[in-house]
C-alpha positions as CSV (number, residue, x, y, z in Angstrom):
1,M,25.6,30.7,-36.3
2,K,26.7,27.3,-37.2
3,G,27.9,26.8,-33.6
4,L,24.6,27.8,-32.3
5,R,22.9,25.2,-34.8
6,N,25.1,22.5,-33.3
7,V,24.2,23.1,-29.8
8,V,20.5,23.2,-30.6
9,F,20.8,19.9,-32.6
10,S,22.8,18.3,-29.7
11,M,20.1,19.3,-27.1
12,I,17.4,17.9,-29.4
13,V,19.6,14.6,-29.7
14,I,19.9,14.5,-25.9
15,V,16.1,15.1,-25.2
16,I,15.2,12.4,-27.7
17,L,17.6,10.0,-26.1
18,L,16.2,10.9,-22.7
19,I,12.6,10.3,-23.9
20,L,13.7,6.9,-25.5
21,I,15.5,5.9,-22.3
22,A,12.4,6.7,-20.1
23,Y,9.9,5.0,-22.5
24,T,12.2,1.8,-22.6
25,G,12.6,1.8,-18.7
26,K,8.9,1.7,-18.6
27,L,8.7,-0.9,-21.2
28,F,11.1,-3.2,-19.4
29,N,10.0,-2.6,-15.8
30,P,8.2,-5.8,-14.4
31,K,4.6,-5.4,-15.3
32,W,3.3,-6.5,-11.9
33,T,4.4,-3.1,-10.7
34,D,2.2,-1.3,-13.3
35,R,-0.9,-2.3,-11.2
36,A,0.6,-0.6,-8.1
37,L,1.5,2.5,-10.0
38,E,-2.1,2.7,-11.2
39,A,-3.5,2.0,-7.9
40,V,-1.5,5.1,-6.6
41,E,-2.8,7.1,-9.6
42,A,-6.2,6.1,-8.7
43,F,-6.0,7.3,-5.1
44,H,-4.8,10.6,-6.4
45,S,-7.8,11.0,-8.8
46,L,-10.4,10.9,-5.8
47,P,-12.0,14.2,-4.9
48,E,-10.3,15.9,-1.9
49,E,-11.7,15.2,1.5
50,S,-14.1,12.4,0.2
51,V,-12.9,9.4,2.2
52,E,-13.9,8.6,5.9
53,V,-11.6,5.5,6.5
54,V,-8.4,4.7,4.7
55,I,-6.6,1.3,4.7
56,Y,-2.9,1.3,4.4
57,G,-0.2,-1.6,4.3
58,S,1.3,-4.4,2.4
59,S,-0.4,-6.7,-0.1
60,H,-1.8,-8.2,3.0
61,A,-4.0,-5.1,3.3
62,W,-4.4,-4.3,-0.4
63,K,-5.6,-7.8,-1.2
64,G,-7.2,-8.4,2.2
65,V,-9.8,-5.9,3.0
66,E,-12.7,-5.7,0.4
67,T,-13.7,-1.9,1.0
68,T,-16.9,-2.0,-1.1
69,E,-18.2,-4.5,1.5
70,M,-17.7,-1.9,4.3
71,Y,-19.8,0.6,2.3
72,E,-22.5,-1.8,1.4
73,K,-22.9,-3.4,4.7
74,Y,-22.2,-0.5,7.0
75,G,-22.2,2.6,4.9
76,I,-18.5,3.3,5.6
77,N,-16.8,5.3,2.9
78,A,-13.7,3.3,2.9
79,Y,-10.7,3.3,0.5
80,N,-7.7,0.8,0.2
81,Y,-4.6,2.5,-0.3
82,G,-2.4,-0.5,0.4
83,G,0.5,-1.9,-2.1
84,N,2.8,-4.9,-2.6
85,W,5.7,-5.6,-0.4
86,Q,5.5,-2.5,1.7
87,H,8.1,-2.1,4.5
88,I,6.7,0.1,7.4
89,N,8.5,3.2,5.9
90,T,6.8,3.0,2.7
91,T,3.5,2.5,4.5
92,A,4.3,5.5,6.4
93,L,5.0,7.5,3.0
94,F,1.6,6.3,1.8
95,V,0.0,7.6,4.9
96,K,1.5,11.0,4.7
97,D,0.9,11.1,1.0
98,S,-2.8,10.5,1.5
99,L,-3.1,13.2,4.1
100,R,-2.2,15.9,1.5
101,T,-5.7,15.3,0.1
102,Q,-7.8,13.2,2.5
103,T,-8.6,13.7,6.2
104,P,-10.1,10.3,7.2
105,S,-11.6,9.8,10.7
106,I,-9.7,6.5,10.9
107,A,-6.6,5.0,9.6
108,L,-6.4,1.2,9.3
109,V,-2.8,0.4,9.3
110,E,-1.9,-3.1,8.4
111,T,1.2,-4.6,10.2
112,Y,2.8,-7.6,8.2
113,R,6.0,-5.8,7.8
114,A,5.8,-3.5,10.8
115,N,9.5,-4.5,11.6
116,A,10.9,-4.0,8.4
117,V,12.5,-0.6,7.3
118,L,13.6,-0.3,3.9
119,E,17.1,1.4,3.7
120,D,20.2,1.5,1.7
121,S,18.6,-0.4,-1.1
122,D,18.8,-0.5,-4.9
123,L,15.7,0.1,-6.8
124,N,13.0,-2.5,-6.5
125,G,9.3,-2.7,-7.3
126,E,8.2,-1.3,-4.0
127,I,10.3,1.8,-4.3
128,Y,9.5,2.1,-8.0
129,Y,5.8,2.4,-7.6
130,T,6.3,5.5,-5.4
131,K,7.3,7.4,-8.5
132,K,3.4,8.1,-8.8
133,I,3.5,9.9,-5.5
134,G,4.6,13.5,-6.1
135,I,7.6,15.1,-4.7
136,F,7.2,16.7,-1.3
137,K,9.4,16.9,2.0
138,D,8.5,13.5,3.3
139,K,9.3,11.7,0.0
140,Y,12.6,13.2,-0.2
141,K,13.2,11.7,3.2
142,Y,11.9,8.4,2.1
143,L,14.1,8.3,-0.9
144,R,17.2,9.3,1.1
145,Q,16.4,6.5,3.7
146,C,16.0,4.0,0.9
147,F,18.9,5.1,-1.3
148,G,21.4,6.6,1.0
149,D,23.9,8.7,-0.7
150,R,24.4,6.5,-3.9
151,L,23.3,8.8,-6.7
152,E,23.1,5.9,-9.3
153,R,20.2,4.5,-7.3
154,Y,18.4,7.9,-7.7
155,F,19.3,7.9,-11.4
156,S,17.8,4.3,-11.7
157,Y,14.5,5.6,-9.9
158,Y,14.0,8.4,-12.6
159,F,15.5,6.3,-15.4
160,P,14.3,2.6,-14.5
161,L,16.0,1.2,-17.6
162,V,19.2,1.2,-15.3
163,A,17.5,-1.1,-12.9
164,F,15.4,-3.2,-15.2
165,H,17.5,-3.6,-18.4
166,G,18.0,-7.3,-17.4
167,N,14.3,-7.9,-18.4
168,W,15.1,-7.6,-22.1
169,G,14.9,-11.5,-22.4
170,N,11.7,-11.6,-20.6
171,L,9.5,-9.1,-22.7
172,E,6.0,-10.3,-23.5
173,E,2.9,-9.1,-25.2
174,E,1.6,-7.7,-21.9
175,N,4.7,-5.5,-21.7
176,F,3.2,-3.5,-24.8
177,D,-0.3,-3.5,-23.3
178,K,-1.6,0.1,-22.7
179,N,-4.4,-1.0,-20.6
180,N,-4.9,1.0,-17.5
181,A,-6.5,-0.1,-14.2
182,V,-7.2,3.3,-12.7
183,D,-10.9,2.8,-13.3
184,F,-10.8,-0.6,-11.9
185,F,-9.4,0.5,-8.7
186,L,-11.7,3.5,-8.3
187,G,-14.8,1.1,-8.8
188,N,-13.1,-1.2,-6.2
189,R,-12.3,1.5,-3.8
190,G,-8.7,0.5,-4.1
191,Y,-9.1,-3.1,-3.3
192,E,-7.0,-5.6,-5.4
193,S,-9.6,-8.3,-6.1
194,S,-9.2,-12.1,-7.0
195,E,-11.6,-15.0,-7.0
196,R,-8.9,-17.5,-7.3
197,T,-8.8,-20.2,-4.4
198,A,-5.9,-21.9,-2.9
199,I,-5.6,-24.0,0.3
200,A,-3.9,-22.3,3.3
201,V,-3.3,-23.9,6.7
202,I,-3.4,-21.5,9.5
203,K,-1.4,-22.1,12.7
204,N,-2.7,-21.3,16.1
205,Y,-1.3,-17.9,16.8
206,K,-0.4,-18.7,20.5
207,D,2.4,-20.9,19.2
208,F,4.1,-18.1,17.3
209,K,7.5,-17.1,18.3
210,Q,7.5,-13.4,19.4
211,Y,10.1,-10.9,19.0
212,E,10.7,-7.2,19.8
213,L,10.3,-4.4,17.3
214,S,13.5,-2.7,16.4
215,D,14.2,1.0,17.3
216,D,13.7,2.0,13.7
217,A,10.4,0.3,13.3
218,V,9.2,1.9,16.4
219,S,10.3,5.3,15.1
220,T,8.4,4.6,12.1
221,L,5.4,3.6,13.9
222,N,5.5,6.9,15.9
223,D,5.9,8.6,12.7
224,I,2.6,7.3,11.5
225,V,0.9,7.9,14.7
226,S,2.0,11.5,14.9
227,A,1.1,12.4,11.3
228,C,-2.5,11.1,12.1
229,R,-2.9,12.6,15.4
230,K,-2.0,16.0,14.0
231,R,-5.0,15.6,11.9
232,G,-7.3,14.3,14.5
233,I,-7.2,10.8,13.0
234,E,-7.7,7.6,15.2
235,V,-5.2,4.9,14.4
236,I,-6.2,1.2,14.3
237,F,-3.3,-1.3,13.6
238,F,-4.3,-4.6,12.4
239,T,-2.9,-8.0,11.2
240,V,-4.5,-10.1,8.5
241,P,-4.1,-13.9,8.8
242,Y,-2.1,-16.0,6.5
243,E,-0.2,-19.3,6.3
244,G,2.9,-18.6,8.3
245,E,4.0,-17.0,11.7
246,Y,3.4,-13.5,12.6
247,N,6.2,-12.5,15.2
248,Y,5.2,-9.3,16.4
249,I,1.7,-9.7,18.0
250,D,2.9,-9.1,21.6
251,A,5.0,-6.0,20.4
252,M,2.3,-4.5,18.6
253,K,-0.1,-5.0,21.5
254,R,2.4,-3.1,23.8
255,Y,3.2,-0.4,21.3
256,A,-0.7,0.4,20.7
257,E,-1.3,0.3,24.5
258,A,1.7,2.8,25.1
259,N,0.4,4.8,22.4
260,N,-3.3,4.9,23.0
261,C,-3.9,3.1,19.7
262,I,-5.9,0.0,18.9
263,Y,-4.3,-3.3,17.7
264,L,-6.4,-6.0,16.2
265,N,-4.8,-9.3,15.8
266,L,-7.0,-11.0,13.3
267,F,-5.2,-14.3,13.8
268,E,-7.2,-14.4,17.2
269,K,-10.3,-13.6,15.6
270,I,-10.5,-16.2,12.8
271,D,-13.5,-18.0,14.3
272,D,-15.5,-14.7,14.7
273,I,-14.5,-13.6,11.1
274,G,-15.3,-16.9,9.6
275,I,-12.1,-17.3,7.7
276,D,-11.8,-20.8,6.3
277,G,-8.3,-21.9,4.8
278,N,-10.2,-24.1,2.1
279,T,-12.1,-21.3,0.5
280,D,-10.9,-17.8,1.5
281,F,-7.3,-17.5,0.2
282,R,-6.0,-16.9,-3.3
283,D,-2.6,-18.1,-2.2
284,I,-1.1,-19.0,1.0
285,D,-0.1,-15.4,1.9
286,H,-3.2,-13.6,0.8
287,L,-7.0,-13.8,1.0
288,N,-9.3,-13.8,-1.9
289,D,-12.5,-12.0,-2.4
290,S,-14.5,-14.3,0.0
291,G,-11.8,-13.8,2.7
292,A,-11.4,-10.2,2.1
293,K,-15.1,-9.4,2.4
294,K,-15.1,-11.3,5.7
295,V,-12.3,-9.3,7.1
296,A,-14.0,-6.2,5.8
297,D,-17.1,-7.1,7.5
298,Y,-15.4,-7.7,10.8
299,L,-13.5,-4.4,10.7
300,G,-16.6,-2.5,9.4
301,G,-18.5,-3.9,12.3
302,Y,-15.8,-2.9,14.9
303,I,-15.6,0.7,13.3
304,R,-19.5,1.1,13.5
305,K,-19.7,-0.2,17.1
306,N,-16.8,1.8,18.6
307,Y,-16.6,5.1,16.4
308,N,-19.0,7.8,15.3
309,V,-18.6,7.3,11.6
310,A,-21.2,8.5,9.1
311,D,-23.4,6.3,7.2
312,E,-22.8,7.3,3.7
313,R,-25.9,5.3,2.4
314,K,-28.2,7.5,4.5
315,L,-26.3,10.6,3.4
316,Q,-26.8,9.6,-0.3
317,D,-30.6,8.9,0.4
318,N,-31.2,12.3,1.8
319,M,-29.5,14.1,-1.0
């Protein structure tokens, strides 16, 4: 009997320690990852089969397409399912995750990191926020690609104290803040807004050096297109302007043509969109609300002109 009590006591202690490790890991994790976690949670709280257009990609998408504008101007029921830093295989995971609950007519896939495949990596913020994506076959494949066979990397994923313990000296009041941004993202249709303004100098895209996509990148793009095609979803790739060179314009054009997709190089459309480097950026890499509305206006107009997408405003008026 005494032995049984000792076993039960030991199990209780282990459970308490695991809870403390999990909580402390969350406390120590960089706070800028929390908004991405909550953005994923917001997407998962959407009613099933409720979105007509989904935007995917890195922060250039997440902060670059103001989805409410697409609804208000064109009646397009769009949702922004982007996130910080995304390598193309993380974007592919987001696409596959979204298709478990949504079947949009159009997938808008942003390409800033189209040639960057995340693999053989320790835990970082990008991988960490995929914790909010439930386990399914493609997520196992994704984690295996990111972590390889290093078991300690998986341990750090589920118990992030291992990866983020170095933040002990950087704890601030916001680390203890329980505010949740899920309602914010639902109200913003997933878009990460900012009215901050910074000056960005946009170069002529014709002067950008051009490189080929790697075989791994092409394979991942094929994976995205295949997942969408199986569900009858049209794929539009696009690149949002920023201060810097995008080196895969020609490669993305060729890829899109070869795979019967659309590629929109928005560097080429800056004048049509009306993007102004003095007013439309929150920092040199990302558009602010003004710029993101202009991009949403352009993309919404392109979709309305070229695709048969329902005007949700009329549907609401007829209910």
